[in-house]
C-alpha positions as CSV (number, residue, x, y, z in Angstrom):
1,X,-65.2,158.7,167.3
2,X,-66.6,155.6,168.6
3,X,-67.6,153.4,166.0
4,X,-69.3,150.3,167.6
5,X,-73.1,150.1,168.1
6,X,-75.1,151.9,170.5
7,X,-76.7,149.1,172.9
8,X,-80.2,149.4,171.1
9,X,-78.3,148.2,167.5
10,X,-75.6,146.2,169.4
11,X,-79.4,144.5,171.0
12,X,-81.2,144.4,167.5
13,X,-78.0,143.0,166.0
14,X,-77.9,140.1,168.2
15,X,-81.7,139.9,167.6
16,X,-80.9,139.7,163.9
17,X,-78.5,136.6,164.7
18,X,-80.8,134.9,166.1
19,X,-83.1,134.7,163.9
20,X,-80.7,133.3,161.5
21,X,-79.3,130.6,163.4
22,X,-83.4,129.7,163.9
23,X,-84.3,129.8,160.0
24,X,-80.8,128.7,158.2
25,X,-79.3,125.4,158.7
26,X,-76.4,125.6,160.8
27,X,-73.8,124.5,157.8
28,X,-75.5,127.1,155.4
29,X,-72.6,129.6,155.4
30,X,-70.4,127.0,154.6
31,X,-72.0,125.0,152.1
32,X,-70.6,124.3,148.3
33,X,-72.0,124.9,145.6
34,X,-73.2,127.4,143.8
35,X,-77.3,129.1,144.8
36,X,-77.0,131.2,141.2
37,X,-77.5,134.2,143.3
38,X,-80.8,132.7,145.3
39,X,-82.2,132.2,141.8
40,X,-80.9,128.5,141.4
41,X,-83.3,125.2,141.5
42,X,-81.1,124.0,144.8
43,X,-81.3,127.6,146.7
44,X,-85.1,128.7,145.4
45,X,-87.2,127.2,148.2
46,X,-85.1,127.8,150.9
47,X,-84.8,131.8,149.3
48,X,-88.3,132.6,149.0
49,X,-88.8,130.9,152.6
50,X,-86.7,132.6,154.0
51,X,-87.5,135.8,152.7
52,X,-91.3,135.5,153.9
53,X,-89.5,134.7,157.0
54,X,-88.8,138.3,157.6
55,X,-91.4,139.6,156.0
56,X,-93.5,138.0,158.8
57,X,-91.7,140.2,161.3
58,X,-91.8,143.2,158.4
59,X,-88.2,142.9,158.5
60,X,-87.9,142.8,154.6
61,X,-88.8,146.0,154.1
62,X,-87.9,147.5,157.7
63,X,-87.3,150.7,156.5
64,X,-90.4,151.4,154.4
65,X,-93.1,153.4,156.0
66,X,-95.6,151.1,158.4
67,X,-98.9,151.2,155.6
68,X,-96.7,149.8,153.2
69,X,-95.0,146.6,155.8
70,X,-92.6,148.4,156.9
71,X,-91.6,149.4,160.6
72,X,-90.1,152.6,159.5
73,X,-86.7,151.7,160.7
74,X,-83.5,154.2,160.5
75,X,-81.2,153.7,158.3
76,X,-79.0,152.6,160.6
77,X,-81.0,149.6,161.3
78,X,-81.2,148.6,158.0
79,X,-77.7,148.6,157.7
80,X,-77.3,146.4,160.6
81,X,-79.6,144.0,158.9
82,X,-78.0,144.1,155.3
83,X,-74.4,143.9,156.6
84,X,-75.8,140.6,158.8
85,X,-77.4,139.1,156.1
86,X,-75.1,139.4,154.0
87,X,-72.1,138.3,156.9
88,X,-74.0,134.9,156.9
89,X,-74.7,134.2,153.0
90,X,-78.5,134.7,154.1
91,X,-80.5,133.6,150.6
92,X,-81.7,136.2,149.0
93,X,-79.5,138.8,149.8
94,X,-79.0,141.1,146.9
95,X,-81.3,139.5,144.4
96,X,-84.6,140.5,145.9
97,X,-84.8,143.5,143.4
98,X,-88.2,144.5,144.6
99,X,-87.1,145.0,147.8
100,X,-83.6,146.4,147.2
101,X,-84.7,149.2,144.2
102,X,-88.5,148.6,142.7
103,X,-90.1,149.6,146.3
104,X,-88.2,152.2,146.9
105,X,-89.0,153.9,143.7
106,X,-92.9,153.2,143.4
107,X,-92.9,154.9,146.9
108,X,-90.9,157.8,145.5
109,X,-92.6,158.2,141.9
110,X,-95.6,155.7,141.8
111,X,-99.5,156.4,141.6
112,X,-102.0,155.4,144.6
113,X,-102.8,152.5,143.0
114,X,-99.4,151.1,141.9
115,X,-98.2,151.2,145.4
116,X,-101.2,149.4,146.8
117,X,-100.9,146.5,144.1
118,X,-97.4,146.0,144.5
119,X,-95.6,147.8,147.4
120,X,-97.6,145.6,150.0
121,X,-97.1,142.4,147.9
122,X,-93.6,143.3,147.7
123,X,-93.8,143.6,151.6
124,X,-94.3,140.2,152.1
125,X,-92.8,138.4,150.4
126,X,-94.4,136.7,147.7
127,X,-93.8,138.9,144.2
128,X,-90.2,138.3,143.4
129,X,-89.0,141.6,140.2
130,X,-86.2,141.5,138.3
131,X,-84.7,144.7,136.4
132,X,-84.9,145.1,132.4
133,X,-82.1,147.8,132.1
134,X,-79.2,146.3,129.9
135,X,-79.7,145.2,126.6
136,X,-77.0,143.3,123.8
137,X,-76.1,147.1,122.3
138,X,-76.8,149.3,125.7
139,X,-75.1,147.9,128.7
140,X,-72.9,150.5,130.6
141,X,-74.7,153.3,128.7
142,X,-78.2,152.5,129.1
143,X,-79.0,155.8,127.4
144,X,-78.7,154.0,124.6
145,X,-80.7,151.6,125.0
146,X,-83.5,151.0,121.9
147,X,-86.3,148.9,123.3
148,X,-89.4,150.9,122.1
149,X,-93.1,151.1,124.0
150,X,-95.4,152.7,121.3
151,X,-98.6,154.4,122.5
152,X,-101.7,153.1,120.9
153,X,-105.1,153.2,123.1
154,X,-105.4,152.5,126.5
155,X,-101.7,150.6,126.1
156,X,-98.3,150.3,124.9
157,X,-96.6,148.5,122.7
158,X,-93.4,147.2,123.3
159,X,-90.8,145.4,121.5
160,X,-87.1,144.7,122.2
161,X,-84.4,142.6,124.0
162,X,-82.9,142.8,126.9
163,X,-79.8,141.3,128.5
164,X,-77.9,140.4,131.9
165,X,-81.1,139.6,133.6
166,X,-81.2,138.3,136.9
167,X,-83.5,136.1,138.0
168,X,-86.2,136.7,134.8
169,X,-86.8,133.3,134.7
170,X,-88.2,132.8,138.5
171,X,-89.8,136.4,138.1
172,X,-93.3,137.7,138.3
173,X,-92.9,141.1,137.2
174,X,-90.2,143.0,135.9
175,X,-88.8,146.6,135.9
176,X,-88.7,147.6,132.2
177,X,-86.8,150.7,130.9
178,X,-87.9,151.4,127.2
179,X,-87.9,154.4,124.7
180,X,-90.9,156.2,124.2
181,X,-89.7,159.4,122.5
182,X,-86.8,157.9,119.5
183,X,-86.5,162.0,118.7
184,X,-85.3,163.4,121.8
185,X,-82.1,163.2,123.1
186,X,-80.7,159.7,124.7
187,X,-81.1,160.6,128.5
188,X,-84.7,161.7,128.1
189,X,-87.4,160.3,125.7
190,X,-87.0,156.7,128.7
191,X,-90.2,155.5,130.4
192,X,-90.4,153.3,133.1
193,X,-92.9,150.5,133.4
194,X,-94.2,147.2,135.2
195,X,-94.7,144.7,133.2
196,X,-96.3,141.4,133.9
197,X,-93.3,138.9,133.2
198,X,-96.7,136.2,132.4
199,X,-97.4,138.3,129.6
200,X,-98.6,137.4,125.7
201,X,-94.9,137.8,123.5
202,X,-92.5,137.6,126.6
203,X,-89.6,135.5,126.5
204,X,-87.0,134.6,128.8
205,X,-83.7,132.9,127.3
206,X,-81.1,131.2,130.0
207,X,-77.9,132.3,130.1
208,X,-75.5,130.1,131.9
209,X,-72.1,131.9,133.0
210,X,-68.8,130.6,133.1
211,X,-69.0,129.6,136.9
212,X,-72.2,127.2,134.8
213,X,-74.6,128.8,137.1
214,X,-77.6,130.3,135.7
215,X,-78.4,134.1,137.2
216,X,-78.6,135.4,134.4
217,X,-81.2,135.4,131.4
218,X,-81.6,137.7,128.0
219,X,-85.3,138.5,127.8
220,X,-87.5,139.3,124.2
221,X,-90.7,141.6,123.5
222,X,-92.6,140.7,120.8
223,X,-96.1,143.2,120.4
224,X,-96.0,143.1,124.3
225,X,-99.1,144.8,125.2
226,X,-99.2,146.7,128.9
227,X,-101.7,149.2,130.0
228,X,-101.0,153.0,130.4
229,X,-101.3,152.0,134.1
230,X,-98.2,150.4,134.4
231,X,-96.1,153.9,133.3
232,X,-94.6,154.3,136.7
233,X,-93.7,158.5,136.8
234,X,-93.8,160.9,134.3
235,X,-93.9,159.8,130.5
236,X,-89.9,160.6,128.8
237,X,-88.3,161.0,131.9
238,X,-88.1,157.3,133.2
239,X,-83.9,158.1,133.2
240,X,-83.9,160.3,136.5
241,X,-86.3,157.8,137.8
242,X,-83.9,154.9,137.6
243,X,-80.9,156.9,138.1
244,X,-82.5,157.3,141.6
245,X,-83.8,153.8,141.5
246,X,-80.4,152.9,140.9
247,X,-78.8,154.8,144.1
248,X,-81.0,152.2,146.3
249,X,-78.6,149.9,145.3
250,X,-75.3,151.1,145.4
251,X,-75.0,151.5,149.2
252,X,-72.5,149.1,149.5
253,X,-72.0,147.6,153.1
254,X,-73.0,143.9,151.1
255,X,-70.0,143.3,149.6
256,X,-67.7,144.4,152.1
257,X,-69.7,142.3,154.6
258,X,-69.4,139.6,152.6
259,X,-66.1,140.5,152.1
260,X,-64.8,140.2,155.3
261,X,-66.1,137.3,155.6
262,X,-64.2,135.0,153.0
263,X,-61.0,137.2,154.0
264,X,-62.0,135.6,157.9
265,X,-62.1,132.3,155.6
266,X,-59.2,132.5,154.1
267,X,-57.3,133.4,157.3
268,X,-58.7,130.8,159.5
269,X,-57.4,128.3,156.5
270,X,-54.0,129.1,156.4
271,X,-54.2,128.8,159.8
272,X,-55.1,125.2,159.6
273,X,-52.9,125.2,156.5
274,X,-49.3,126.3,157.5
275,X,-47.9,125.2,154.2
276,X,-49.4,127.4,152.7
277,X,-48.0,130.6,153.5
278,X,-44.2,128.6,153.2
279,X,-45.4,128.5,149.9
280,X,-46.3,131.8,149.6
281,X,-44.5,133.5,152.2
282,X,-45.9,136.9,151.0
283,X,-49.6,135.2,151.6
284,X,-49.8,136.9,155.3
285,X,-49.4,140.5,154.2
286,X,-51.7,140.2,151.3
287,X,-54.7,138.8,153.7
288,X,-53.5,142.0,155.6
289,X,-54.2,144.0,153.3
290,X,-57.2,143.1,151.9
291,X,-58.4,143.0,155.7
292,X,-57.7,146.8,156.0
293,X,-59.5,147.6,152.8
294,X,-62.4,145.6,154.1
295,X,-62.3,148.0,157.1
296,X,-61.8,151.0,154.9
297,X,-65.0,150.3,152.8
298,X,-66.5,149.4,155.5
299,X,-67.1,152.8,156.7
300,X,-67.2,154.3,153.4
301,X,-70.6,152.3,153.7
302,X,-71.3,153.8,156.9
303,X,-71.0,157.0,155.6
304,X,-73.7,157.3,153.0
305,X,-75.5,155.8,156.2
306,X,-74.9,158.6,158.3
307,X,-75.7,161.2,155.3
308,X,-78.8,159.2,154.3
309,X,-79.7,159.7,158.3
310,X,-78.8,163.3,157.6
311,X,-81.1,163.4,154.6
312,X,-78.2,164.2,152.1
313,X,-78.9,161.9,148.9
314,X,-75.0,160.2,149.0
315,X,-75.0,160.4,144.9
316,X,-71.5,160.3,144.3
317,X,-70.5,158.8,147.8
318,X,-72.5,155.3,146.5
319,X,-70.9,155.6,143.3
320,X,-67.2,155.5,145.3
321,X,-68.4,152.4,147.9
322,X,-69.5,150.7,144.7
323,X,-66.7,151.1,142.4
324,X,-63.9,149.9,145.6
325,X,-66.4,147.7,146.8
326,X,-66.8,145.4,142.9
327,X,-63.0,146.2,142.8
328,X,-61.8,144.7,146.0
329,X,-63.8,142.2,145.0
330,X,-61.8,140.6,142.7
331,X,-58.7,141.7,145.0
332,X,-59.9,139.2,147.5
333,X,-60.9,136.4,145.0
334,X,-57.7,136.5,143.7
335,X,-55.7,136.5,146.6
336,X,-57.3,133.2,147.4
337,X,-56.6,131.8,143.7
338,X,-52.6,132.5,144.6
339,X,-53.3,131.3,148.6
340,X,-54.3,127.7,146.8
341,X,-52.5,127.6,144.0
342,X,-54.1,125.3,141.2
343,X,-56.5,123.9,143.7
344,X,-58.0,126.8,143.8
345,X,-59.3,126.1,140.7
346,X,-61.7,123.2,142.0
347,X,-65.1,123.4,142.6
348,X,-66.4,120.3,142.3
349,X,-67.4,119.8,146.0
350,X,-68.7,116.0,145.7
351,X,-65.0,114.7,144.6
352,X,-63.3,115.8,147.9
353,X,-60.4,118.0,146.2
354,X,-62.4,121.2,146.3
355,X,-60.5,123.6,149.0
356,X,-63.1,125.3,150.9
357,X,-65.7,123.6,149.1
358,X,-64.8,124.9,146.0
359,X,-65.9,129.0,146.9
360,X,-62.7,130.2,145.7
361,X,-62.8,129.0,142.4
362,X,-66.1,129.9,141.6
363,X,-66.3,133.1,143.5
364,X,-63.2,133.9,141.4
365,X,-64.8,133.8,138.1
366,X,-67.7,135.3,139.6
367,X,-65.8,138.1,140.3
368,X,-65.2,139.2,137.1
369,X,-68.4,140.4,136.4
370,X,-68.5,142.6,139.9
371,X,-66.7,145.7,137.6
372,X,-69.7,145.5,135.1
373,X,-73.0,144.9,136.5
374,X,-74.9,147.5,138.3
375,X,-72.2,150.3,136.5
376,X,-69.3,149.7,135.3
377,X,-66.5,150.9,137.0
378,X,-65.3,153.3,133.7
379,X,-68.9,154.5,134.5
380,X,-68.7,155.2,138.6
381,X,-65.8,157.0,137.8
382,X,-68.0,159.2,135.4
383,X,-70.0,160.2,138.4
384,X,-67.4,160.3,141.2
385,X,-65.7,163.1,138.3
386,X,-68.4,165.0,137.2
387,X,-70.9,164.9,140.5
388,X,-68.3,164.4,143.2
389,X,-65.2,166.5,141.5
390,X,-67.4,168.7,139.7
391,X,-65.0,167.9,136.2
392,X,-66.6,168.8,133.0
393,X,-67.3,166.1,131.4
394,X,-65.0,164.7,128.2
């Protein structure tokens, strides 16, 4: 089997790289500092400008239908786009939730009016969304959520709290899962809503992570009224809509493309600083292991794209990719820290002491969340066991 791009895809990959070179500073991918996932004060303007430039070429949502701002592009074109954007650390990659799964879910379940109002705005890069799923008592077990939406005339009244909400402080709309039938089994009685983040009663508070970054928030809902027209899909069947939407997040190529870039940077560093290998003789083998694992993960993601091309929903396969990618991210960052020793913990890019401009130290602490965000490793293993291997539920 030939795993190389065909001529058309190779030309498209070159076109993407040229676009990145035109619209981002030459040193963007190697800059120090943390852009807080594209939501930070130093990065948000660049992020929005870059996303709009993508939208101008209909690349932001290239796989969507033409009538909704896309190009009807193939799954392979979308994969190559995601792969190149992640490798070059393009701003907003992996943080534009409207593009990643809100828009696709609306295309599947939204009404014509909802599509007309929201899908085009997402495709044009003008409106940003956050995902309001996790709660203080319902993180990994999303079905245990307690945020309530109570029917009241033409509205629903929402009360509750969400947590770990990436980008809520920069978002225009929220993609909310709330319980509408408290007496139903926990995987039922959940409904999906679109919530204007400027609605009265919505309060966003920052959560600063241990990398000293602000991408997370906690969001409080106090008697927030949303019209019934904001319900997406069927009332009380939101769990199933949400599960399909999550599948859009788990194709996996972004994490492996980022991992490839980091492993290459580590290898380049050891070549220019041979003392690192002298200090840790096993380092070359560790880096080789990480490179092999990145290649394995990349082909897991390619397999998912192949399945999607053939019309197969890659459910448990996506969990395999997510699980492998998130745990690999931690191994890669641990290898970097071992490579640099105590200097790897330094993150201040201005004092001149932090190797690789402090990316290793920040990456190491940020990687802690990779096996928690978007579904914990335990949840992924459960999906693989039941849906992939057909094992009974414990």
